[in-house]
N, C-alpha and C positions, 0 to 999 in steps of 0.2 A: 174502129179502125184502130183508136186509140192503144189500147192492148197490145196488137200487130207489130206498131212503135216503138210503145214502150219494151217489146220481147227485142227487137232487133237495136234497143240503146243498147239492155241489158249485155247484148251476144259482142257487140262493139265493143261495149266497155270495158267485158273480160280480154275480150280477142286484140286491143290497144294495151292493155296490161302486161300481156305474154310479149307482144310485140318492142315495148318498150324495156321493159323489165329483163326481157332475155334474147337481147341482140344480137347471141355471136353467129347467130345460122343463115345461109343466104338460100334459101328453099323458096327459091320464086313459083316453083309451080304450086306448094303448100298454100303458099302465100297468095295465089290466083283463087284456088281450090276453095281454103278454107273458108275465108266470106260468104263464097254462095252455098257453102253447105251450112254455113251458120244460118243466111237468111232463110235457108229452107225450111232446118230446123224450127226458129222461130215461126214461118207460118204454116207450118204442120201444126205446131202449138196452140198458135191461135186460131185455127179453124177446129182442132180436136174439143180447143177448151169452147169455145164458138155453139156447137153440137150439143153438148152434154151441158151447159149452162145452165136452162133451167133447175137443174136437180143435184147440184152441188153444195151448195151454199159455201162451205167455208175449205172446200175441197179445192176451188177456183187458186187460193192462194198457194194451196200446198204443190199445185201442177203449176207455178210460175216458178214456187223455188225450185220443184225437180229439176225444172227448164235451165235458171240459174246455175245450179249444182253438176247438167250436165255439159252445158257448157265449158264451167272450169273444169272439169276433170275433160273434156275432149282437149281441148289446150295444153292442159298439164301435162297428157298421157302423150300427144301426138307431136307436139312441138319439137324440131329437128333440130339440132344443135350439135356446134360443132365437135365438142368434146364428149358426144355421146349417150351423156345425161341427161334424162330429159328434164322437165320442169319439177314433177312430180319428185322426183328424187332427190334434185336440192333440194326440195324442201322438206324432205327427212332428212337430208345431213344439215338441219339449219343453214343451208345457204340460199336465203333471203334474197330478191336484187335489192339494189345498195341507189343511192344517187348517183354514181358514177356509172354504176351501166346503167343506170335508166338516162344517163347524160348522152350515153354512147347512144343510146337508143334512138333518142331523140334526132342526134344527128346523123344516123342513117334512115329516116325517115325524110330526111331534110329539112328538119326543123330549126330551130337556133335552140338550144337549151336556154340561152341566156335571156331571150326574148320573154314578155309578162307572161304570155301561153305557157313558155318551157319553164319558166319559171314555178308558176303554178303546178305542173306535173309534177313537178321533180319532187314536191310538197307529201307527194302521195310514198314517198320512196325514201326511207330513212339516211 
């Protein structure tokens, strides 16, 4: 069960990175469905690993890394943006999320960027 919780934490850490770092889209249906999809993917990965756990050994770590890569790729390719350029394209053009865009993302989520938690989150963005 701790692996399932770890997968969900991985998924939502990635989701909130993109949600905070690329805040200019107001896709309510996307932000309603994406977390449910990520939970379903975490559950599926957990149960698949549970079924084959005895024979894989180090393959379990590879599966976990593949899950993290899947979640990051899913968010990078599918997160809608107002300018029409998805996050992976912005990354390729050296458009990384900055402290100011992350501050706007926190404000959009209803969190105070000047609070202790807000300042802690903003440290992850240059």
